[in-house]
C-alpha positions as CSV (number, residue, x, y, z in Angstrom):
1,M,64.1,142.5,85.4
2,R,67.3,143.6,83.7
3,R,68.2,140.0,82.9
4,Q,64.7,139.5,81.4
5,L,65.1,142.6,79.2
6,K,68.5,141.5,78.0
7,Q,67.3,138.0,77.1
8,G,64.3,139.5,75.4
9,K,66.4,141.8,73.2
10,G,65.3,141.4,69.5
11,K,62.5,139.1,70.5
12,G,59.6,141.5,70.9
13,I,58.6,144.2,73.4
14,Y,58.9,143.5,77.1
15,C,55.7,143.7,79.1
16,M,55.4,144.3,82.8
17,N,53.7,141.7,85.0
18,K,53.1,141.0,88.7
19,K,55.7,138.4,89.1
20,E,58.5,140.6,87.7
21,Y,57.3,143.6,89.7
22,I,57.5,141.6,93.0
23,K,61.0,140.3,92.0
24,D,62.0,143.9,91.3
25,K,60.6,145.1,94.7
26,I,62.0,142.2,96.7
27,S,64.5,144.5,98.5
28,T,61.7,146.9,99.4
29,I,59.6,144.0,100.7
30,V,62.4,142.5,102.8
31,T,63.3,146.0,104.2
32,G,59.6,146.4,105.1
33,L,59.5,143.0,106.9
34,I,62.7,143.8,108.9
35,T,61.2,147.2,109.8
36,Y,58.0,145.5,110.9
37,I,59.9,143.0,113.1
38,I,61.9,145.8,114.7
39,I,58.6,147.8,115.4
40,L,57.0,144.6,116.8
41,L,60.0,143.9,119.1
42,I,59.9,147.5,120.4
43,L,56.2,147.2,121.1
44,L,56.8,144.0,123.0
45,A,59.7,145.5,124.9
46,F,57.5,148.3,126.1
47,K,54.8,145.8,127.0
48,V,52.2,147.4,124.7
49,N,48.9,145.5,125.0
50,I,48.1,142.8,122.4
51,Q,45.2,144.6,120.8
52,A,47.2,147.8,120.2
53,T,50.1,145.7,118.8
54,I,47.7,143.8,116.4
55,S,46.1,147.1,115.3
56,I,49.5,148.7,114.6
57,S,50.6,145.6,112.7
58,I,47.5,145.6,110.6
59,V,47.8,149.3,109.8
60,Y,51.5,148.9,108.9
61,I,50.9,145.8,106.7
62,V,47.8,147.3,105.0
63,G,49.7,150.6,104.4
64,I,52.7,148.9,102.8
65,S,50.4,146.6,100.7
66,I,48.3,149.6,99.4
67,S,51.5,151.5,98.7
68,L,52.9,148.6,96.6
69,I,49.6,148.0,94.8
70,V,49.1,151.7,93.9
71,E,52.7,151.9,92.6
72,Y,52.2,148.7,90.6
73,L,49.0,149.9,89.0
74,K,50.5,153.3,88.2
75,K,53.6,151.7,86.6
76,K,51.5,149.0,84.8
77,S,49.2,151.7,83.3
78,F,52.2,153.7,82.0
79,Y,54.2,150.8,80.7
80,D,51.1,149.1,79.1
81,D,50.4,152.3,77.3
82,F,54.0,152.6,76.4
83,T,54.3,149.1,74.9
84,K,50.9,149.4,73.1
85,K,51.9,152.6,71.4
86,L,55.4,151.3,70.6
87,T,54.0,148.1,69.1
88,N,51.6,150.1,66.8
89,L,54.3,152.6,65.7
90,D,56.1,151.9,62.4
91,Q,58.7,154.7,63.1
92,K,59.4,153.7,66.7
93,Y,61.7,156.7,67.4
94,L,58.5,158.8,67.5
95,I,57.4,157.1,70.8
96,V,58.5,160.1,72.9
97,E,56.0,162.3,71.1
98,M,53.2,159.8,71.8
99,L,53.6,159.4,75.5
100,N,51.6,161.2,78.2
101,D,53.4,163.0,81.0
102,P,54.5,160.4,83.5
103,T,53.5,160.7,87.2
104,F,56.4,158.8,88.8
105,I,60.2,159.3,88.8
106,D,61.2,156.1,86.9
107,A,59.0,157.0,84.0
108,K,60.2,160.6,84.0
109,I,63.8,159.5,83.9
110,L,62.9,157.1,81.1
111,T,61.1,159.6,78.9
112,N,63.7,162.3,79.4
113,S,66.4,159.8,78.5
114,L,64.5,158.8,75.4
115,Y,64.0,162.4,74.4
116,E,67.7,163.1,74.7
117,I,68.5,160.0,72.7
118,D,66.0,160.9,70.1
119,K,67.3,164.4,69.9
120,S,70.9,163.2,69.5
121,M,69.8,160.7,66.8
122,I,68.0,163.4,64.8
123,E,71.0,165.7,65.0
124,K,73.3,162.9,63.7
125,I,70.8,162.0,60.9
126,N,70.6,165.6,59.8
127,E,74.4,165.9,59.8
128,Y,74.6,162.7,57.8
129,K,72.0,164.0,55.3
130,T,73.8,167.2,54.9
131,Q,77.1,165.4,54.2
132,T,75.4,163.0,51.8
133,Q,73.7,165.8,49.9
134,S,77.0,167.7,49.6
135,F,78.7,164.6,48.3
136,K,75.8,163.9,45.8
137,E,76.0,167.5,44.5
138,Y,79.8,167.2,44.1
139,V,79.4,163.9,42.2
140,E,76.8,165.4,39.9
141,L,79.0,168.4,39.2
142,W,82.0,166.1,38.6
143,I,80.0,163.9,36.2
144,H,78.8,167.0,34.2
145,E,82.4,168.3,34.0
146,V,83.7,164.9,32.8
147,K,80.8,164.5,30.3
148,L,81.8,167.7,28.5
149,P,85.2,166.5,27.3
150,V,83.7,163.0,26.5
151,S,81.1,164.6,24.3
152,S,83.8,166.8,22.6
153,L,86.0,163.7,22.0
154,T,83.0,161.8,20.6
155,L,82.3,164.6,18.1
156,M,86.0,164.8,17.1
157,V,86.3,161.1,16.2
158,H,82.7,160.6,14.9
159,N,83.4,161.7,11.3
160,S,86.6,159.8,10.9
161,K,85.9,156.1,10.2
162,T,89.4,154.7,10.8
163,E,89.6,151.4,12.7
164,Q,91.4,153.2,15.6
165,N,88.7,155.8,15.8
166,K,85.9,153.2,15.7
167,K,87.5,151.5,18.8
168,L,87.9,154.9,20.5
169,L,84.3,155.7,19.8
170,E,83.2,152.4,21.3
171,Q,85.2,153.1,24.5
172,L,83.9,156.7,24.7
173,S,80.3,155.3,24.4
174,R,81.1,152.8,27.3
175,L,82.5,155.6,29.4
176,D,79.5,157.8,28.8
177,N,77.2,155.0,29.8
178,Y,79.1,154.4,33.1
179,L,78.9,158.2,33.8
180,E,75.1,158.0,33.2
181,Q,74.8,155.0,35.6
182,I,76.6,157.0,38.3
183,L,74.5,160.1,37.7
184,Y,71.2,158.3,37.8
185,Y,72.2,156.1,40.8
186,V,73.0,159.2,42.8
187,R,69.7,160.9,41.7
188,S,67.7,157.8,42.5
189,E,68.1,158.3,46.2
190,N,65.9,161.5,45.9
191,A,64.1,160.6,42.8
192,E,60.9,162.4,43.7
193,K,62.8,165.8,43.5
194,D,64.1,165.0,40.0
195,Y,61.4,163.4,37.9
196,L,58.4,165.0,36.3
197,I,55.5,162.7,35.4
198,T,53.9,163.7,32.0
199,Q,52.3,161.9,29.1
200,V,55.2,160.5,27.1
201,N,55.1,159.0,23.6
202,L,57.0,155.7,23.7
203,A,58.0,156.1,20.0
204,K,59.8,159.4,20.7
205,V,61.7,158.0,23.7
206,I,62.7,154.9,21.7
207,S,63.8,157.0,18.8
208,N,66.0,159.1,21.0
209,T,67.6,156.0,22.6
210,A,68.2,154.4,19.1
211,L,69.8,157.6,17.9
212,K,72.1,157.6,20.9
213,N,73.2,154.0,20.2
214,K,73.2,154.4,16.4
215,D,77.0,154.1,16.0
216,V,77.4,151.1,18.2
217,L,74.5,149.3,16.6
218,L,75.9,149.9,13.1
219,E,79.4,149.0,14.2
220,N,78.2,145.6,15.6
221,G,75.8,145.0,12.7
222,I,72.7,144.7,15.0
223,N,69.3,145.1,13.4
224,F,67.1,147.4,15.4
225,I,63.4,146.6,15.0
226,V,60.6,148.7,16.4
227,S,56.9,147.8,16.2
228,D,53.6,149.2,17.6
229,V,55.2,151.7,19.9
230,N,53.1,154.8,19.1
231,I,51.4,154.7,22.5
232,E,51.4,157.3,25.3
233,V,52.2,156.5,28.9
234,L,52.6,158.4,32.1
235,T,56.3,158.5,33.1
236,D,59.3,160.7,33.1
237,S,60.8,160.9,29.6
238,K,64.4,161.5,30.7
239,W,64.4,158.6,33.2
240,L,62.6,156.3,30.8
241,E,65.2,157.1,28.2
242,F,68.0,156.2,30.6
243,I,66.2,152.9,31.5
244,L,65.9,151.9,27.9
245,N,69.4,152.9,27.2
246,Q,70.7,150.5,29.9
247,I,68.6,147.6,28.6
248,I,69.7,148.2,25.0
249,D,73.3,148.6,26.1
250,N,73.1,145.1,27.7
251,S,71.5,143.7,24.5
252,I,74.4,145.1,22.5
253,K,77.0,144.0,25.0
254,Y,75.8,140.4,25.0
255,S,74.7,140.2,21.3
256,K,75.7,137.3,18.9
257,N,78.3,137.9,16.2
258,K,75.9,137.0,13.3
259,N,72.2,138.0,12.6
260,A,71.9,139.9,15.8
261,Y,68.8,142.0,16.4
262,I,67.0,144.0,19.0
263,K,63.2,144.2,18.8
264,I,61.1,146.6,20.8
265,V,57.3,146.2,20.8
266,A,54.5,147.7,22.9
267,K,51.1,146.3,23.7
268,E,48.2,148.2,25.4
269,E,46.0,146.2,27.8
270,H,43.0,147.5,29.8
271,D,45.1,147.8,33.0
272,R,48.6,148.5,31.7
273,V,50.9,149.1,28.7
274,D,53.7,146.6,28.2
275,L,56.9,147.5,26.5
276,A,59.1,144.5,25.7
277,I,62.7,144.7,24.6
278,Y,63.8,141.4,22.9
279,D,67.2,140.4,21.7
280,N,68.6,137.1,20.3
281,G,71.9,137.4,22.1
282,I,73.7,134.9,24.3
283,G,70.9,134.8,26.9
284,I,71.2,134.4,30.7
285,K,71.7,131.1,32.6
286,E,68.7,129.9,34.5
287,E,70.5,130.0,37.8
288,D,71.5,133.7,37.2
289,L,68.0,135.0,36.4
290,P,66.7,135.4,40.0
291,R,69.6,137.7,40.8
292,V,70.0,139.9,37.7
293,F,68.4,142.9,39.4
294,D,70.7,142.6,42.5
295,K,73.2,145.3,43.1
296,T,76.7,144.6,41.6
297,Y,75.6,141.0,40.5
298,T,77.3,140.3,37.2
299,G,76.4,136.6,36.7
300,S,78.4,134.2,34.6
301,N,78.2,136.4,31.5
302,G,79.6,139.4,33.3
303,R,82.4,137.3,34.7
304,A,83.3,136.0,31.3
305,G,85.1,139.2,30.4
306,K,82.3,141.6,29.3
307,N,83.4,144.4,31.7
308,S,80.0,144.4,33.5
309,T,79.6,146.4,36.7
310,G,76.4,144.7,37.8
311,M,74.8,148.1,38.3
312,G,72.8,148.7,35.1
313,L,69.8,146.4,35.7
314,Y,69.9,147.2,39.5
315,I,69.4,150.9,38.7
316,V,66.7,150.1,36.1
317,K,64.8,148.1,38.7
318,K,65.2,150.9,41.3
319,L,64.1,153.7,38.9
320,C,61.1,151.7,37.7
321,E,59.9,151.2,41.2
322,K,60.3,155.0,41.9
323,L,58.2,155.7,38.8
324,G,55.6,153.1,39.7
325,H,56.4,150.8,36.8
326,Q,57.1,147.1,36.9
327,V,60.1,145.4,35.2
328,T,60.6,141.7,34.6
329,I,63.0,139.6,32.6
330,K,62.9,136.3,30.8
331,S,65.7,134.6,29.1
332,K,67.0,131.3,27.7
333,E,70.7,130.7,27.4
334,K,72.1,130.9,23.8
335,E,68.6,131.9,22.5
336,F,67.0,135.2,23.7
337,T,66.4,137.7,26.5
338,C,63.3,139.7,27.0
339,V,63.0,142.7,29.4
340,K,59.4,143.9,29.9
341,I,58.4,147.2,31.4
342,S,54.8,147.5,32.5
343,F,53.2,151.0,32.9
344,L,50.3,150.3,35.2
345,K,46.9,151.9,34.9
346,N,45.3,152.5,38.3
347,D,43.5,155.2,40.3
348,Y,46.7,157.2,40.6
349,Y,47.2,156.8,36.8
350,N,43.7,158.1,36.0
351,V,44.0,161.1,38.4
352,T,47.5,162.0,37.1
353,K,46.4,161.7,33.5
354,K,43.5,164.2,34.1
355,E,45.9,166.6,35.8
356,V,48.4,166.3,32.9
357,K,45.6,167.0,30.4
358,K,44.5,170.1,32.4
359,K,48.0,171.5,32.4
360,S,48.4,170.9,28.6
């Protein structure tokens, strides 16, 4: 039975059957036969009459058989219930809570062992969660402490338009963007505790994002075009602003040297609102497109010396999923890139919208 379990590892849940039960009980059966032979020899030695010998033999064999059958049915009932519940459970570590109290020693040992394993696992998980939470809090504190001098330096060099200060401003902007990436990546693990879903005007969020990137857009001569964005959606304004900032930062990073532009346009459909961010930059190679949202994937553009971390679009995708939005990307190398965020309208959207209106 142990060999069967080992072979079946990772191939589904093992089920008890008669053949395996008999194989597991072979030593008990052999011992019973030897005991029967010894009893039979003793009866013959004492010259017990044949009828009594046959009667004793029948009682012994029937008794052993009934004992094995009862034990088999008892174990089969328990293990069938065990495997059925385990199969239906998504979180299989909860199996201990679902089992009835066993009536035989093997099952009692099994359930007690599972309980101790489960208890130990929960303790380790809680310990890991505590350590992770402490680390996240430290990272957030560290980022806020670093952002203060970055903001101060940005203000100091902002008014001076020397060539050196322009380059310094560009590097400070890049540093600030990386800090934002780290901050939102850490927060995304427990996004539900951080975001607040409200009715948000897209025009206001886009305006804030444009203002944040104003210096870099002017420095690179990029025309920023906004059209038909005075639409309200249900989202978190802070998180959406970060998402747009990451997309626009990519558009700036991979823009063309001449006649570059970024165009943002919104369109309301009956089941969603689509927000599209176009640029006429260097585009993305076709073979890179399926992986642009993968963690740390930089693609050929990122490897060509653009200092890409491969985290921006990954975090964008992750945050959109947390907020219930969809994000897609289309691109043609040397022509354009279009990132589209879809704010879906469904039953949850309608209920949440009513709740937001009540609060306001």
